[in-house]
Structures are given as C-alpha cells and as structure tokens.
C-alpha positions as CSV (number, residue, x, y, z in Angstrom):
1,M,194.5,34.7,135.8
2,H,193.6,38.3,135.3
3,S,191.2,39.0,132.4
4,S,193.4,41.8,131.0
5,F,196.3,39.3,130.8
6,I,194.1,36.8,128.9
7,T,192.9,39.6,126.6
8,Q,196.5,40.7,126.0
9,N,197.6,37.2,125.2
10,A,194.7,36.7,122.8
11,A,195.7,40.0,121.0
12,V,199.2,38.7,120.6
13,D,198.0,35.4,119.2
14,I,195.6,37.2,116.8
15,R,198.4,39.5,115.6
16,E,200.7,36.6,115.0
17,L,198.0,34.8,113.1
18,L,197.3,37.8,110.9
19,T,201.0,38.3,110.3
20,A,201.3,34.7,109.2
21,W,198.3,35.2,106.8
22,K,199.8,38.5,105.4
23,P,200.9,36.9,102.0
24,Y,197.3,35.8,101.5
25,F,195.9,39.2,102.4
26,D,198.3,40.9,100.0
27,L,197.0,38.7,97.1
28,S,193.3,39.2,98.0
29,T,190.9,41.1,95.8
30,A,188.4,41.5,98.7
31,I,188.8,41.3,102.5
32,F,185.7,41.4,104.6
33,I,186.1,42.5,108.2
34,H,184.2,43.8,111.2
35,A,186.4,45.8,113.6
36,P,185.1,48.2,116.2
37,S,187.0,51.5,116.5
38,H,189.7,50.2,119.0
39,N,190.3,47.0,117.0
40,R,190.3,49.0,113.7
41,K,193.2,51.2,115.0
42,Q,195.1,48.0,115.9
43,L,194.6,46.6,112.4
44,F,195.3,49.7,110.3
45,N,197.0,52.5,112.3
46,S,199.4,50.7,114.6
47,E,203.1,50.6,114.4
48,N,202.9,47.4,112.4
49,P,199.5,47.4,110.7
50,C,198.1,44.0,109.6
51,F,196.6,45.5,106.5
52,R,198.5,47.8,104.1
53,C,196.4,47.0,101.1
54,Q,194.4,49.3,98.9
55,K,191.2,50.7,100.4
56,H,189.1,49.2,97.7
57,V,190.1,45.7,98.9
58,I,188.7,46.2,102.4
59,R,185.0,45.7,102.8
60,H,183.4,46.4,106.2
61,I,180.7,44.0,107.4
62,P,178.1,45.8,109.6
63,L,177.2,43.6,112.5
64,T,174.3,44.5,114.7
65,V,175.4,42.4,117.7
66,Q,178.3,43.0,120.1
67,R,179.6,39.5,120.1
68,P,178.5,37.5,117.1
69,T,177.4,33.9,117.6
70,F,178.4,31.0,115.4
71,K,174.9,31.2,113.8
72,E,175.5,34.9,112.9
73,A,178.9,33.9,111.4
74,Q,177.1,31.2,109.3
75,R,174.5,33.8,108.1
76,L,177.3,36.2,107.0
77,Y,179.2,33.4,105.3
78,K,176.0,32.5,103.3
79,I,175.6,36.1,102.3
80,L,179.2,36.6,101.3
81,T,179.5,33.3,99.3
82,Q,176.3,33.6,97.2
83,I,176.2,35.2,93.8
84,S,173.5,37.6,92.9
85,T,173.0,39.4,89.6
86,E,171.1,42.4,88.6
87,P,170.3,43.5,85.1
88,D,172.4,46.3,83.8
89,E,170.1,49.3,83.2
90,E,172.4,50.9,80.7
91,I,172.3,48.0,78.2
92,S,169.1,47.9,76.2
93,P,167.9,44.5,74.9
94,V,168.7,43.9,71.2
95,I,165.5,43.4,69.2
96,K,166.1,41.7,65.8
97,E,163.7,42.8,63.2
98,D,162.9,40.3,60.4
C-alpha cells in the first residue's frame, strides 16, 4: 500500500471518531489538544470542522517532540489530571483580635 493512502484512511477514521464524539465535545468545559498547523486547519477551519465550541474551551498543549511516545502521553495525563492550588494574593488573611 502507498503511504499516502494509509494516511488518508487514517484521517478519515480520525474524522469519523471525532464526529462520533462531538456530543461530548459540545458539553465539555475544557478540551486539551495538540495539533500542528496542518492538522489545526483540519480541526477548526475545514468545511465540517470538528470543533465549533467557544475559544475558552480549547486549551493547547505544547509538545516538544514531533511524535509523542506513550511515556510522553502518560506524563501529560499526570499533569492534566492533578490539582494544584495557589494562594489568592488579593485576599488578606483575617486576623481576629481578642
């Protein structure tokens, strides 16, 4: 098989999967993606874009590798699923005087 044929079939499969997941995307409060420029056009600017949600819902994940490994995916998953808190600088602690 020719590699462009395989790539084209994979793109169709991915588009079908994203279309099936569209109801979930529409209800999401945050969607994390990494899409290089060509793929980004496919997702947002094509004839039938996969994502039509508000800009504040889409969060871009900066990846430093061309093709992430499973280990890199696990690292990102850990970062995205942990909760971290920071003290609010605007709120001063309440000091009770006796």
